[in-house]
N, C-alpha and C positions, 0 to 999 in steps of 0.2 A: 576484828568485831565480835566473828563468832567465838573466839576463847574467853572472852570474858563475861559478859550478861548472857545466859540462856534462859529466859524465862517463859513459861507459857501464859500465852496472852490471849484473852478471849474478850475482854473488853477493853477498849483504849479511849484515851483521851476524852475530849469534848465532844458533843454532838456534832456532825459535821450538817451544813447546810443542806436543805434539799437542791439536788443539783444533777441534771443527768449527763451522761456523756455527749461530749461535743457542746455544751452548754458554755456561754461565757458571762457569768453572773458578777457583779460586785462583789468582792472579798474584802476580809480586813487587810488592811496594809500594815505597815509598821506603827506601833503606838506613838500617837501624837501627829499622824498624818492619814489620809484617806486617798484612795486612787482605785481605780477600775482595771484590775489584772486578769489576765485570760486563767481561766480554770485550767488545771493540766488532770486529764482524766485519762484512764486507759481505753483505747477503742476495740481492744481485744484481750484475750489471754492467750497463750502458748497452750495449744491444744494436745501435743504430740506427749504421752505420759510419761517418755523417759527422759523427756528433756528438762529436767527439774532445774538446773543451775545453769541456764545459756550465758555463757561468757564471751561471745563472740558473735558477731551478726553481718553479714556482707548481699548484695544483691549482685548478680551477674548475669546477665541477658534478662530473660523472664522468671529467673529462679532466685528464691533466697535461700543462702544457706547458715547453720547455726553450728555453734560447736558446744559441748558441755564443760564444766570446770573440772578441777583437778579430780584425777582417782577414775574418773568414767572411762567406759571401752572407748577404743580409738576410733569415733565415729563422727561423720557428718551427717546432720539433718538435711534434707533438701526439701523445699515446698513451694507452691505456688504464691503465697500469700506468707507474711512475718507470723503469722498464727500457727503455720506447719500443722494445718488440720489433717491432712492424708498425707504424711510426710513418707519420703525414701529413705533409707537408713542406711548409709554407705561406709563400710569400713576401710580406714587409711591402712595402706598395705605398709609391712614393716613398721610401724610406730606404737610409740607408748605415750599414754597419757598421763604424765607427771603433773604438769598443772598448765593446761591449756588455757589461755586467757585471749587470743585474738585470731580471726580469721579475716584475711582480705585477698584481694586478687591483684595478680602481675601478669600481666599480655594475655589474659584469657585464663591463666590457671588459678587454682586455690592456693593459698600461703596459709597453714596451719602454725600456729607459732605457740611452741611449748615453752615459753618464757616466765611463767610466773614463780616468784621466787619470796616468799613473803619473809622467810628467815635471811634472807640475803647470803645464801650458802653453796649455791647450785654452780655446778662447774660443768653440766651437760645440758645447757638450754639450746634446743633445736627448731629449726623452721622445717617443716615439711611441705616441700611443692608438689601438688596433685593436681592430675587432669580429669575433669569430669566427663565419662563414656556412656552418652545416653544408649539405655537398650533398644535394640532394633528385632523385628521378627519374633515379640515376645521375650525374648531375653531381657535379664535384668541388668539395670544400669550400674555401674561400676567407677571406682576411682583407680586411675594408674598413678603410680608413683613416678615423678619425674625428677625429682632430685630430695635429697636430705643435707641441709646445710647446719652445720654444728657452727653455733655463734658465742661471743662473749662479747663484754664490756671493757673497754680499756683500761679501766679504774677499778677494775673488781666488781664482783656481784652486785645487782640491783633488782628489786622489785618491777616488774613490767607488766603490764595489761593491753597498752594503747600501741598498736603498730600499722603503719599505712604504706602505700606507696605512691611515690611523688617524682615527677621526671625519670620512670624507670626504676628507682633505687628505693629499697626497703630504709624506711623511718620507724624509729622507736620512740615513744616518749616513757619516761620511769614513773613508776608510783612513788610518791615522797613517803618515807619512811623515816624522817629525820636527814634525807640525804639529798633533799631538792628535786625538783621535777626537771629533769635532764633530755634532751634531744641529741639522739644520736642517727647516724647514717650508715648504712654499710653501702661502701661506694662497690665494693664486688662480693658476689657471692658463690663459692665453689663448693661441687658436692664432697659430701664426706668421703668418698672414694678415692679424690684427687689430694685429699690433704694429709692423710696419715693420721696423727696424733694432734695436729694443728687445728685452730678454730678460723671462722671468720670474725674478726674484730672490728667493731662501728668505731666511729669518730663522732666524737661530740661536737655538736653545731650550735648550740643555745642552751638556754635554761629558761623555762617558763614561769611567769610570775603570774599563777592564776587566783590567789586570793590576797587578802591583807594578812599581817603579821600573825594574827589570831586564827587564821582561817586552816591551815594543815591541807590545802586541798590536795585530793589523789585522784590522778587521771586514770580512770577505768575501761575506756575505749576512744577510738580514735577512726575517723574516716576522712577523705577528700570529697569535698563540694566540688563538683565540675564548674568551669567558668560558663556563664551565661549572664543575658539581661545586662551586658555592661560591666559585669564582675568579673573579677579573673578567678582561679582557683583558690579555695580557702582550704584551711585543714581544720576540720570541726574537733573538739577535746571535750570529751564527757567526764564527769566527775559525778560525785553522790550529789552534789548540791548544784551544778551549773552545766550549760553547754557554754563552750568559750570558741569565738571563730578567730582564727589567725590568717594573715593573708601567705599564700605559699611561700611569697618571698621573705618573711619577716617570722622565723620559728625561734622568737626570742621575747623575755621581757613579758608585759601584759599583752591580754589580747586586745583585738580592736573592736570585739564587741562580746558580751555574755549575756545570758539570761539566767537567772536565778530558776531552780526547779525543786520540785519536792516530787522525787520518783521513788522512793526507797532505796535498795539498793541496785543502781542503774549500773550496769557492766558493760552494756553492749550497743553500739551505733552505727547508722548506714543511712547513707545519701542516696536519693532517687530524683532524678532529674524530672522538673517540672516546667515547661514552656517558658524555660529561659530562667526559672527560679529554680529551688531546689526544697524538698521535703525532706526532713529527718525522721527516720523511723529508729526508735531505740527503746530496749527492753531492760527488765530487771530480773533479779533471780527469784521473783516471787511470780513469774510469769506474766506479769503485766507486759503489754505491748501500746506504746504510747506514739504520736505521729505530732510533729509539729508542720503545718502545711504554709509553704512559702515563706522558710525561714528567713531569707533575705528582705522579705518585705515585712515580715512580723515586727510590729513596734513593741510590744510589751517587753519591759525591763525582767518581769516575774512571771513565772506559770506555775501554779500552785493548786495543790487538791484545797477545795474550800476548808477553812479552820473554823472551829465551833467557838461559843461564847457563853460566859456565865456570870452570875451576879453574886455579889457577897453581900449579904445584907445584915446591918446590925439586929441582933436580938430576935431575928428570924431565920428558922431553919430552911433552907433552900434546897433542893434536889439539884444534882450537878447530872446533866443529861450524858447517858455513856453510850457510847457506839459500840455495837454489838454484845450489849450485857445479856446473859442469861437470865432465862425467867428467876427471879427471886432476888436478885443482885441490885445493889442500889448504892448511892453516895449522896449525902447532904454536908453542908456546909454552915456555919453561922459566925457571924462577926460579935468578938466581945469588945472588952475596952481596948485589951493591949493584946490580944489574940484571937486566933480563930479556931473554932472546934470542927474537928472533921471526923464523919461516921460513915465507914464503907463496910457494906455485905457483900461478902464475896466467897463464891462457890469454889470448893477443892477437891481434889479427888487424888489424895495422898495416903495410899493402902499403910504406910509407916507412920503417918501423922505429920505434923507440920515440920519443915526443916528450919531449925533454928540458925539465927546471925550468926556469923562467926567473924567478928572484926579481925582478928589477929591475921585471918588468911584473907582479907578485904572481901568477904562474902556476905550479902546481905541475905536473910532468910525468906520463907514464905510470908509475903506479905504484900503490901501496897507502897507504890512509888509516887510521892508528890513532887510537882516541879515546879519552881517558882522563878521567875526571871522578869528584867523590865525592860530588855534590849533585844530584838529579833535577830539574833548574832546566826551564821550559820553553823557554829559549834560552840559545846559549853566553854565556859571560862571558870575561872573560880569564883566569879561574880553572880553565876547561877546557884541556886540552891536545891539539892535534889535529895530529898528526905525518903528512908527507907523504914516504913512502919512494920514489925516483924515481934517474933518472940527470942528471947535470948536461951541459952542451954538451961537457964533455970525456969523455963516456961513461962516468965513475966514477959510483959510487954514492952519494948524497948523501939527507940527512933535512932537510927544512924544518919549521917549525912554521906552519900556519896559525892566524892569529888572525881570529876573525870575530865581531865585534860589530855595530856600524853598518855596516862594509864589511870586505871579505875584504883582509887583508895576510899576504905571505909572507916569513917570516924565517928563516935559518940556524938550525936546531937543534944549539945547542953541545953536543957532548958523545957525541951519537950516531954510530955507525959503520955502512955500508951496504956492502953487497956484492950486485952484480945479474949476474947470468950468463943468458944464452940457452939454452933448452934445447928446439929445434925451434919450436913454435907458443906454448912457454911460456916465462914469465921466472920465475926463481926470485930473490927478494928474502930478504935473511937481514941481520937488525937487531940490534945491540946498544943497548937503550935504558936509560942510568943512570936509576935512580930519583927521582933527583934532578931530572931533566928531566920525566919524565911524572908526579910527584908533589909535588915538590918537597920532597923528604925521602930521608934515606939507607934507607927501608926502603920495601916495599909495603904498604899499609894492608890490612888482613883483609878489608876488603870496598871493592869501588869499582866504578864504571859502565865498562863498555868496550863498543868498537866496531871493527869491521873492514870495509873495503868497498874494492873496487879501483876506478881513477879511469882515466879516459881511454884505455881498452883497444881502442877500435877495433869492438866488438861490437856496440853500440846506443847510437849518438851521442844519442839521445832518451831520457836518463835516466827521464823519468815513467813508461816503459812496463816497468821492472822489477819486482821482488817485491813483496810488500805491505809491506815495511818498505825504504824506499829512502833516496836522498840527503837527503830532510828529515830523516832522524833525524840527519843530520851537524850541524844545529844546534839539536837537540832533545834534549839530556842525558835528559831524563825517559823518552825510548822505548829509549836504549842497554840493553844485555844486563847482568845482575849478575855480576859477577865475584868469586872468593873467592882469595885467596892463603893458602899453608899450607906 
């Protein structure tokens, strides 16, 4: 994801409904239906300044432990809460953080899992088993290295971000990068000192079906929910769009239950026992901390942030409410006979001017992204239309379509016309979008999904630090706002 679009996002999507943390409002459900879902809003933010991209979370006793993603120093964070307000930062001895993606517990020790492999080329994946030793008499706490386990998969490299211990054995769930979601188990784990050049090789025990054929779900974290309240142990699998539960006895096929979520780049999940039930705490790389209380008793099938709404009116320019807009920024649209007319005024801070679109390299330029859809899918397909309004190399306005399925492609948007005008630090984009381009028909549907966001404006090139709905909505139509046409 991060290697594809890297925009500066400072206003995003449609206005969010007024709603405070912990509220349970009625929010818009799928087009053509209505339901009361539970709103999913963070209850805290990670406070540790250096824990920027938490990729693993576990609770051991009264302490929470977290790790940082690839390339960070080999450290564990320990805190009294999952917000890590005043954490201890503990070095893992003799370890290297190539791509740490999970931390779990085994017989009271911590298991740090260096198994991330986006390119599926690694031959050095490693599990570090460490023991937390609390400080005494004013001494600092520390981690002692118990064992180093070199690991491998039986059928070649896989990307992996979800590991857990079940029945005393380490299990791993791979991240689907076109090779499926596989479940492996390590029946034995031997220290590197006892292996020579060999590695601990897992055995495959199942394959998970986390979504439909178009969903391409990716497991990003996992944990074990302890037995209680008449329920046996469950394995909880976190993805970018759902939390899935499997009985510990069946790690194969479809989940017994799942909840659709909207939590941005969710990467880490932990279970906390609660009076016979279990609370699930999960975090994302944007520092948000979420909690689903009494997960086994929760009835909601969807837990989403409140989505916005906007109306497209014939012959009348209507403002589109923008979440996080800077002063002076605005967006309006109006419905014409066979097209819609959109105007967006956007702030930019680019010392070298606007970045032109380069379709030959599949790169949109500085501009505005408009998203149109009819079905609240978890992932974009070729049925959704994402248009990029920008300038070409000649400085003239242009419109391109971003086709984002397995990979990003940028192709000319035939029939759209765009004008671009600088106004001090602002850029004014005006576009006429035929309904045939946006919807494949000569008229706008009465209800549809819509999203608008700026791209590559130079204000914050690290897109993860934008508002509560950000670039991840670009490929998640179920999080786009509801729009009506009249």
